N, C-alpha and C positions, 0 to 999 in steps of 0.2 A: 333342529326339527325332528319330531317324532313321527314316524310313519308306520302304520299298521301293515303287517305283511299278510297279503292274501295267499291262499293256496296257489302254487304254480299251476294246478290243474285248471284254474280259472282264466288262464291266459287266452288271448284271442287265437282262434284257429286260423290256419292258413287257407285263403280262398282257393278254388271257387267253392261257393256254398251249395251248388246244385250240380254234382258231378255228372248225373245222368243227362243233363241239358247243356253240357259244356262241349265246345269245339276247340280246335287248335288254331290260334291266331298268333301273328307276330305282335310284338309290343306296339309297333306303329299302327297296325291294323286295329288293335284294340282301342287306341286313342281315337283313331278316325271313326270307329263305330260309336264311341261315346259321344263325339261331337255331333254325328249325324242323328243319333237318337235324341239328344238334347234339343237339336234344332227342329226335329219333327214334332217334339212334344210341346214346344213353347216358341211361339213366333217372335218373342222378344230376344231370343238367343241369336247372336251373330258373331262371326269371327273376323278379326282384322290383323294385318301384319304384312311384312315384306315378302313378296313372291309366293303368297299362299294360294293364289288363284290359278291362273293358267299353268304356272310352273309346278304347283302342287306342294310347295313348301321346300325349304332348304334340305330337309331330310325325307321329303316325299310323304309327310304325314297327312296333310290335308287332301292329297290325291285328287279325286274327282268331285269333291264337294262343291266346287264352283259350278260344275255342270248340273249338279243335283239341286242346288239351292239358289243359284243366281248371284249376280254381282252385288245386289243390295245386302246380302247376308254373308257373303264371302268377299271381303273387301281388301284388295291389294292397296297398299299404302306407299307413300314416298318413304325414302330412307331417312326416317326421323323418329327415333325411339321416343324422344320426349313428346313429339306430337301424337304418336300412336297411343301411348299410355294416357296422355292428357285427354284425347278424344274418348277413350274408353271410360275414364273417370266421369267425364261429362255425361256420357250415355248411361252409365250406371245410375247416376244421380237422377236421370230422367226416366227411371224405371225400366231400362233395357237390361239385358244380360250379356254384356260383351265378354268375349274370350280373346285375349291378345296372344299372338304367337310372336315371340322375339327369336330371331334366327339363332343366336348364341346367347347363353345366359350372361356372358361377359358384356354384352351390349346394353344390359340393364343399367350399366353405369351412366349411360346417356339419359336415362329416365328416372334416376333415383329421387329427384325432387317430387315428381308426380307420384311415385310409388310410396316413398317414405314420409313425405310431408303433406300429401294430399289424400291419396287413397286410404292410407293406414289411419289417418287422424280425423277425418271428417265426421264420422259417426260419433266419436267422443266429443269433439270440439263443439258440435251442434246439439249436444245433450240428447243424442239418440233420435233427433228429428229427421235425420237423413241417413242413408246407408249407401254403400258402394258394392253391389253384388258383381264384382269383376273377378275374372280368373286370368292370371298371366301364366302362360306355359313357356318354358324355355329349355332347350337342350343344354346339358351341362356336362362337365368332366372331360377327361383326356382319353387318348387311345386312338384317335383318328388322324394323327399327324397334322393337326390344325395349328399347332404352336401356341405361344404364350398368351396371345390376345383372344384366342378362341377355345381355350381348353381348361378354364379355371373351374373350381368348385366353390361357389360363393354362397352356399346355403346359410352360413353363419351371419352374413350380412342381413338377410331377411329375417332370420330367427330372432335377431337382436331388436327388431323394431316392433314395439307394441302396436297391435291392431292388424297385424298380418298373420295369417295361417300359412304354414309351409309344409308342402307335401313332397315326398320322394318315393314314387312307386318303383318297385324292383322286379315285378312280374307283369306279364300281359294282363292278367285278371285284375291286378291292382291298378294298372294304368287306366283301365276302363272304370272300375268301381270307385276309385278315389276321385277321378276326374268328374264323374257324375255327381258325387257328393260335394265336390268343390263348386260345381256350377249351381247347385241348390243353395249354397251358403249365402246368407244375406250380406256378407262383407268380404273384403278381398282375400283371395287365396293365391299363393305362388306355387305352381306345380313344376318341379324340376325333374326333367326326363333325361336320364343318362344316354348319351349318343350310342354307346356300345350295346345298349339294350334294345334299340329299335328293331333289329333283325332277329332277336331271340323269340322263340315260339313257346307257347304254353297253353293250357286249358283256360278258356274264358266262358263263363256261363252265358247262355242265351237270355236276353232280356236286360232290364235296367236294374240289375242288382247293385245297390250302393254298398260301399265299404265305409263305415263311419269314420270321420276324422277323429284322431286321438285314440286309436285302437291299434296296439302293436300286434305283430304276428310272431309266434314262436315256430321257427322253421324246423327245428330239430331239438331233441331232448338228449342230454348227456349228463354225466356225473362229475366230470373232472374240472371243467371250466365253462364259463358263459362268454360267448363272443357276441358283442353288440356291433352291428354293422349297418351301413346305409347304402342305398343306390347299388352300383355295380359291385360294391364290396360284399354284398349279401351272397351273390352267386359264387364269388371267390371264396368266401368263408365256408360255404357249403362244400365246395370242392376240397378245400383244406380239411374240413371235418372228416370227409371220407378217407383221406390219406392218414389223418391222425388215428382214426379208428383201427386201421391196419397195424398201427403201432401200439394199440392198447389204450389210447386216450379218447375218451368220449366227450363231445362238446355240445352244449346247448347253444343255439343261435337265435338271437332276438333281433328282429328288424322293426325299428320304431314306426316306419312307414310315414308317419306324420311327425315332423320335428316340433311343430307348434300346431295344436296342443300335443304335448308329449304324454304318452301312456306311462307315467312314472311307476305305477304299481307293478306292471309286468316286468319292467327292467329290474326293479328292486327285488322282487320275489325270485326271479330266475338267477340273479347274482347270489342272493342269499342261499339258494338251494345248492349251488356248486362251491361257493366260497372263493372263487377266482373270477376275475373280470379282465377280458381282453377287448379293448374298444378300438374298432377299425374304421378309418375314414380315408378318403382319397385326398381331402383338402390338407393343406399344410398344418403342422402341429400348433403353431402359435395362435392362441385364441380360437382354436377350432371347436366345432360343435361337440366333439367327444370330451373336451375339457368340461363342458356342462354336464355330460353324463357322469364323468368321474366325480364331479362335485356333488351331484345328486346322490350317488352311491355313498360317498363319504359322509353325507349329511343325513343318512337314513339308518334304519335298523339293520340294513344289510351290512353296514360297516362292521358290526360285531360278529358277523358270520365269516368275514374274510380270513382266508388262510394264507394269503399272499398280497403283496402290493397291487393296486390297480395299475394295469399296463395300457398304454396307448400306442397304436401303430398307425402312422400317418404318412401323408405325402411329405416330401422334403420342403423346406422353406426356400424354394426357388421358383422362378417362373417356369412353366412347363416347356421343356426343350422341344425343338422340331425333330431332331434325329430320333428315329424309332427306338434305338437301344437306350438312349438317354431318357426318352419319354417314359419307357417302361421302368427305368431305374428310379424315376422321380416319384412314383406312387406305389403303394403296396401291391404285390402280386401274390399268387397262391403260395409259392415257396416261402415268402416272407411271413405269411400268416402261420404256416405250419411250423416254421422255426421259432417264432415268438411264442406260440401256444405251447410247443414242446418245452421251451426254456421255462416258461411260467409254471408248468405242471411238474417238471422234473426237479426244478430248483427249490420249489416251495411245497 
């Protein structure tokens, strides 16, 4: 494949877009605000899932939406992920705009037939005569002591399925802006929200600013290496970059934000600019999403600019342990990113 390299200066800027109109919200508050604004703007938008009503969601994200919009539009469901997603697919086909909340992304395993074989394929199989404007939100990742069946990073499952868009917001502004864009999309979008980010705060623009799907963000510019990271690994990469700078190593950080569609050009141009690539994910190494990023780099003009082998830093190929110290050891932490980046720069 031959890819034309754009100027790194053309890479997407980090939100918010209207600093003067931004407030500080937590990630969870930003998601709730996006849901409320979408429901206020379009009577077809409704949310459904387990414990999202009176309880306010497993992580408190839906909060008071039941009291604001009523039981018809904030629907507590039985414990049946297959039934929840199936109902959403049917509603979407009937021109509604359902937003599904799955308590833990791990539980999508119970609904993969509806997600992968129905929602993702109907538009194609019916020749464009039908569409499925459905959003599925799911908390993902480790760090809360929830153990192996509640702590996985399954983004590659969804990214592998044609017909699905996959979003991983890493800041409160993106949690809102990307979710609003996902709700607008005429076909299914999976939004993966890392549990550890729900309480993190940041500036969020007032109003319904959308962040286009398929546009990466460059969090930081450096000269020595490019770190590509997703989800909670973005903030860890930023912290690592600060420590690296104290040791004379400057890093560019690229956050794809949407895994599908992927902003390939930004990744390629930023890797080409530094000549080194460190790809960081929480998920296990085998068949992980960063393997796709590595293949993208190797198959592009960026390959000719590399001064070192492409390096991946991943979670271990183990189920996530319950014990806190083992859970931390199973996925990359800030010192791991610092060490791998230092080794990559100093060795090559």
